[in-house]
N, CA, C and O atoms as a DFTB+ gen file, in Angstrom:
328 C
 N C O
     1  1      69.079     -98.097     -92.295
     2  2      67.910     -97.293     -91.989
     3  2      68.322     -96.071     -91.179
     4  3      69.289     -96.100     -90.418
     5  1      67.574     -95.022     -91.361
     6  2      67.798     -93.781     -90.623
     7  2      66.667     -93.570     -89.626
     8  3      65.612     -94.196     -89.723
     9  1      66.898     -92.696     -88.686
    10  2      65.881     -92.340     -87.706
    11  2      65.360     -90.945     -88.046
    12  3      66.140     -90.018     -88.265
    13  1      64.037     -90.805     -88.089
    14  2      63.409     -89.537     -88.460
    15  2      62.534     -89.030     -87.330
    16  3      61.739     -89.778     -86.761
    17  1      62.689     -87.746     -87.008
    18  2      61.903     -87.114     -85.952
    19  2      60.798     -86.270     -86.584
    20  3      61.048     -85.482     -87.496
    21  1      59.587     -86.444     -86.090
    22  2      58.443     -85.674     -86.567
    23  2      57.340     -85.750     -85.520
    24  3      57.385     -86.576     -84.609
    25  1      56.356     -84.882     -85.664
    26  2      55.235     -84.824     -84.726
    27  2      53.933     -84.972     -85.490
    28  3      53.729     -84.335     -86.524
    29  1      53.052     -85.821     -84.971
    30  2      51.697     -85.946     -85.500
    31  2      50.732     -85.395     -84.457
    32  3      50.784     -85.782     -83.290
    33  1      49.860     -84.501     -84.876
    34  2      48.801     -83.979     -84.005
    35  2      47.556     -84.810     -84.279
    36  3      47.164     -84.989     -85.432
    37  1      46.938     -85.313     -83.221
    38  2      45.829     -86.257     -83.385
    39  2      44.573     -85.772     -82.661
    40  3      44.629     -84.860     -81.836
    41  1      43.451     -86.392     -82.981
    42  2      42.156     -86.003     -82.434
    43  2      41.817     -86.744     -81.140
    44  3      40.688     -87.211     -80.987
    45  1      42.747     -86.861     -80.226
    46  2      42.509     -87.534     -78.952
    47  2      41.990     -86.495     -77.956
    48  3      42.721     -85.589     -77.554
    49  1      40.719     -86.637     -77.562
    50  2      40.085     -85.678     -76.658
    51  2      40.672     -85.723     -75.258
    52  3      40.929     -84.678     -74.662
    53  1      40.887     -86.914     -74.727
    54  2      41.423     -87.087     -73.387
    55  2      42.550     -88.108     -73.425
    56  3      42.478     -89.097     -74.154
    57  1      43.578     -87.867     -72.645
    58  2      44.710     -88.778     -72.590
    59  2      44.438     -89.816     -71.490
    60  3      44.923     -89.684     -70.365
    61  1      43.665     -90.836     -71.831
    62  2      43.326     -91.883     -70.873
    63  2      44.298     -93.052     -71.005
    64  3      44.986     -93.189     -72.016
    65  1      44.346     -93.886     -69.979
    66  2      45.187     -95.080     -70.048
    67  2      44.768     -95.968     -71.215
    68  3      45.614     -96.559     -71.886
    69  1      43.470     -96.059     -71.451
    70  2      42.947     -96.895     -72.538
    71  2      43.416     -96.368     -73.898
    72  3      43.812     -97.155     -74.757
    73  1      43.376     -95.050     -74.104
    74  2      43.814     -94.446     -75.365
    75  2      45.314     -94.657     -75.571
    76  3      45.753     -94.979     -76.676
    77  1      46.088     -94.478     -74.517
    78  2      47.535     -94.676     -74.615
    79  2      47.883     -96.132     -74.906
    80  3      48.809     -96.410     -75.669
    81  1      47.147     -97.057     -74.304
    82  2      47.365     -98.484     -74.563
    83  2      47.055     -98.817     -76.015
    84  3      47.798     -99.566     -76.649
    85  1      45.963     -98.267     -76.553
    86  2      45.612     -98.507     -77.959
    87  2      46.721     -98.019     -78.885
    88  3      47.082     -98.709     -79.839
    89  1      47.264     -96.831     -78.608
    90  2      48.356     -96.303     -79.434
    91  2      49.587     -97.197     -79.351
    92  3      50.196     -97.516     -80.372
    93  1      49.949     -97.596     -78.148
    94  2      51.126     -98.444     -77.955
    95  2      50.950     -99.774     -78.683
    96  3      51.857    -100.222     -79.384
    97  1      49.788    -100.405     -78.520
    98  2      49.534    -101.702     -79.144
    99  2      49.429    -101.606     -80.666
   100  3      49.655    -102.595     -81.362
   101  1      49.092    -100.430     -81.186
   102  2      48.985    -100.238     -82.638
   103  2      50.344     -99.989     -83.288
   104  3      50.444     -99.952     -84.514
   105  1      51.402     -99.818     -82.470
   106  2      52.729     -99.640     -83.033
   107  2      53.360     -98.284     -82.775
   108  3      54.419     -97.982     -83.323
   109  1      52.725     -97.462     -81.946
   110  2      53.259     -96.129     -81.660
   111  2      54.175     -96.132     -80.442
   112  3      54.253     -95.139     -79.718
   113  1      54.861     -97.233     -80.217
   114  2      55.738     -97.354     -79.057
   115  2      57.044     -96.590     -79.232
   116  3      57.854     -96.537     -78.305
   117  1      57.263     -96.003     -80.396
   118  2      58.451     -95.186     -80.639
   119  2      58.131     -93.694     -80.610
   120  3      58.885     -92.868     -81.124
   121  1      56.989     -93.369     -79.993
   122  2      56.574     -91.974     -79.894
   123  2      56.212     -91.600     -78.471
   124  3      55.769     -92.433     -77.680
   125  1      56.409     -90.340     -78.168
   126  2      56.018     -89.815     -76.861
   127  2      54.750     -88.997     -77.008
   128  3      54.714     -88.026     -77.764
   129  1      53.705     -89.389     -76.282
   130  2      52.412     -88.721     -76.379
   131  2      52.366     -87.563     -75.399
   132  3      52.810     -87.680     -74.256
   133  1      51.820     -86.437     -75.862
   134  2      51.677     -85.267     -75.002
   135  2      50.408     -84.518     -75.315
   136  3      49.718     -84.809     -76.292
   137  1      50.109     -83.551     -74.474
   138  2      48.917     -82.730     -74.661
   139  2      49.240     -81.331     -74.148
   140  3      49.756     -81.171     -73.042
   141  1      48.934     -80.324     -74.954
   142  2      49.184     -78.938     -74.584
   143  2      48.069     -78.078     -75.158
   144  3      47.745     -78.181     -76.341
   145  1      47.492     -77.243     -74.336
   146  2      46.417     -76.346     -74.780
   147  2      45.301     -77.115     -75.487
   148  3      44.794     -76.687     -76.525
   149  1      44.933     -78.244     -74.912
   150  2      43.854     -79.114     -75.415
   151  2      44.147     -79.705     -76.787
   152  3      43.225     -80.069     -77.517
   153  1      45.416     -79.803     -77.138
   154  2      45.836     -80.412     -78.399
   155  2      46.734     -81.605     -78.069
   156  3      47.723     -81.472     -77.350
   157  1      46.372     -82.772     -78.608
   158  2      47.159     -83.983     -78.379
   159  2      48.131     -84.196     -79.527
   160  3      47.823     -83.901     -80.682
   161  1      49.305     -84.711     -79.197
   162  2      50.335     -84.927     -80.211
   163  2      51.200     -86.119     -79.822
   164  3      51.227     -86.548     -78.669
   165  1      51.905     -86.638     -80.824
   166  2      52.881     -87.695     -80.611
   167  2      54.173     -87.274     -81.284
   168  3      54.201     -87.034     -82.492
   169  1      55.239     -87.183     -80.509
   170  2      56.571     -86.903     -81.038
   171  2      57.225     -88.245     -81.358
   172  3      57.534     -89.024     -80.456
   173  1      57.429     -88.503     -82.631
   174  2      58.014     -89.768     -83.069
   175  2      59.501     -89.625     -83.331
   176  3      59.986     -88.557     -83.704
   177  1      60.206     -90.712     -83.129
   178  2      61.587     -90.896     -83.557
   179  2      61.592     -92.289     -84.183
   180  3      61.880     -93.285     -83.518
   181  1      61.267     -92.339     -85.482
   182  2      60.981     -93.612     -86.150
   183  2      62.064     -93.953     -87.155
   184  3      62.488     -93.109     -87.945
   185  1      62.507     -95.203     -87.113
   186  2      63.480     -95.694     -88.091
   187  2      62.751     -96.139     -89.347
   188  3      61.726     -96.819     -89.292
   189  1      63.313     -95.735     -90.485
   190  2      62.704     -96.078     -91.762
   191  2      63.698     -95.770     -92.877
   192  3      64.759     -95.189     -92.648
   193  1      63.328     -96.171     -94.078
   194  2      64.163     -95.906     -95.238
   195  2      64.097     -94.467     -95.709
   196  3      65.017     -93.987     -96.371
   197  1      63.003     -93.765     -95.370
   198  2      62.849     -92.366     -95.760
   199  2      61.890     -91.681     -94.790
   200  3      61.139     -92.337     -94.069
   201  1      61.931     -90.359     -94.786
   202  2      61.008     -89.595     -93.947
   203  2      59.565     -89.880     -94.336
   204  3      58.706     -90.049     -93.471
   205  1      59.304     -89.932     -95.626
   206  2      57.939     -90.197     -96.101
   207  2      57.437     -91.547     -95.594
   208  3      56.312     -91.649     -95.105
   209  1      58.266     -92.577     -95.711
   210  2      57.872     -93.909     -95.232
   211  2      57.633     -93.903     -93.723
   212  3      56.700     -94.544     -93.239
   213  1      58.465     -93.186     -92.985
   214  2      58.310     -93.115     -91.531
   215  2      56.981     -92.458     -91.160
   216  3      56.260     -92.953     -90.294
   217  1      56.665     -91.356     -91.812
   218  2      55.417     -90.640     -91.526
   219  2      54.212     -91.478     -91.929
   220  3      53.246     -91.579     -91.173
   221  1      54.261     -92.080     -93.112
   222  2      53.129     -92.890     -93.571
   223  2      52.867     -94.069     -92.639
   224  3      51.711     -94.387     -92.360
   225  1      53.916     -94.718     -92.158
   226  2      53.705     -95.851     -91.257
   227  2      53.166     -95.386     -89.906
   228  3      52.353     -96.080     -89.295
   229  1      53.605     -94.227     -89.438
   230  2      53.094     -93.692     -88.173
   231  2      51.622     -93.318     -88.308
   232  3      50.839     -93.563     -87.390
   233  1      51.240     -92.738     -89.421
   234  2      49.826     -92.394     -89.650
   235  2      48.979     -93.665     -89.652
   236  3      47.906     -93.694     -89.049
   237  1      49.447     -94.703     -90.317
   238  2      48.705     -95.975     -90.320
   239  2      48.540     -96.510     -88.901
   240  3      47.467     -96.995     -88.541
   241  1      49.594     -96.424     -88.096
   242  2      49.514     -96.909     -86.713
   243  2      48.527     -96.089     -85.886
   244  3      47.763     -96.646     -85.098
   245  1      48.542     -94.777     -86.061
   246  2      47.600     -93.907     -85.344
   247  2      46.166     -94.248     -85.754
   248  3      45.280     -94.330     -84.904
   249  1      45.941     -94.444     -87.040
   250  2      44.604     -94.802     -87.525
   251  2      44.174     -96.176     -87.019
   252  3      43.001     -96.389     -86.715
   253  1      45.127     -97.111     -86.928
   254  2      44.841     -98.442     -86.391
   255  2      44.350     -98.343     -84.942
   256  3      43.534     -99.151     -84.499
   257  1      44.848     -97.357     -84.220
   258  2      44.449     -97.149     -82.824
   259  2      43.112     -96.427     -82.714
   260  3      42.574     -96.283     -81.616
   261  1      42.572     -95.971     -83.844
   262  2      41.253     -95.337     -83.852
   263  2      41.276     -93.821     -83.813
   264  3      40.265     -93.196     -83.493
   265  1      42.416     -93.218     -84.134
   266  2      42.533     -91.764     -84.121
   267  2      42.841     -91.241     -85.513
   268  3      43.278     -91.988     -86.389
   269  1      42.607     -89.944     -85.709
   270  2      42.909     -89.286     -86.975
   271  2      44.081     -88.341     -86.775
   272  3      44.237     -87.749     -85.707
   273  1      44.900     -88.202     -87.802
   274  2      45.985     -87.234     -87.792
   275  2      45.441     -85.919     -88.339
   276  3      44.873     -85.871     -89.430
   277  1      45.626     -84.856     -87.562
   278  2      45.109     -83.543     -87.939
   279  2      46.195     -82.655     -88.566
   280  3      45.897     -81.766     -89.363
   281  1      47.459     -82.911     -88.194
   282  2      48.561     -82.072     -88.662
   283  2      49.859     -82.852     -88.517
   284  3      49.999     -83.688     -87.624
   285  1      50.808     -82.569     -89.406
   286  2      52.127     -83.208     -89.390
   287  2      53.176     -82.109     -89.339
   288  3      53.086     -81.119     -90.065
   289  1      54.170     -82.289     -88.476
   290  2      55.286     -81.344     -88.427
   291  2      56.610     -82.099     -88.437
   292  3      56.779     -83.111     -87.756
   293  1      57.541     -81.580     -89.228
   294  2      58.922     -82.058     -89.201
   295  2      59.797     -80.817     -89.107
   296  3      59.296     -79.692     -89.117
   297  1      61.090     -81.025     -89.015
   298  2      61.991     -79.880     -89.011
   299  2      61.990     -79.181     -90.358
   300  3      62.299     -77.993     -90.446
   301  1      61.646     -79.911     -91.405
   302  2      61.713     -79.350     -92.754
   303  2      60.403     -78.724     -93.236
   304  3      60.420     -77.775     -94.020
   305  1      59.259     -79.257     -92.766
   306  2      57.988     -78.743     -93.268
   307  2      56.866     -79.063     -92.301
   308  3      57.013     -79.893     -91.404
   309  1      55.748     -78.393     -92.497
   310  2      54.555     -78.641     -91.689
   311  2      53.341     -78.554     -92.598
   312  3      53.324     -77.783     -93.558
   313  1      52.331     -79.344     -92.289
   314  2      51.086     -79.267     -93.042
   315  2      50.198     -78.217     -92.385
   316  3      50.336     -77.973     -91.186
   317  1      49.293     -77.590     -93.130
   318  2      48.373     -76.640     -92.503
   319  2      47.386     -77.374     -91.605
   320  3      47.137     -78.567     -91.784
   321  1      46.830     -76.657     -90.645
   322  2      45.810     -77.245     -89.795
   323  2      44.635     -77.684     -90.645
   324  3      44.250     -77.004     -91.596
   325  1      44.067     -78.838     -90.287
   326  2      42.932     -79.380     -91.043
   327  2      41.668     -78.637     -90.701
   328  3      40.605     -78.949     -91.237
């Protein structure tokens, strides 16, 4: 397996302990959560068989925690803002 670095921008209004716990318990323990200019994001370093699989599993984990992914960024490509 390889390790893939990417960032997911999510719809988290406030970075509360409860929100961070939900993300961690949903499987986002391999990401660092941050907030800049009222935009929340998670920088992942996820092991997987492919970049696509890593991103898809991270999106599922974010959704499991009750958040939506608004944008995806990698070193190779970025999605447009939703």
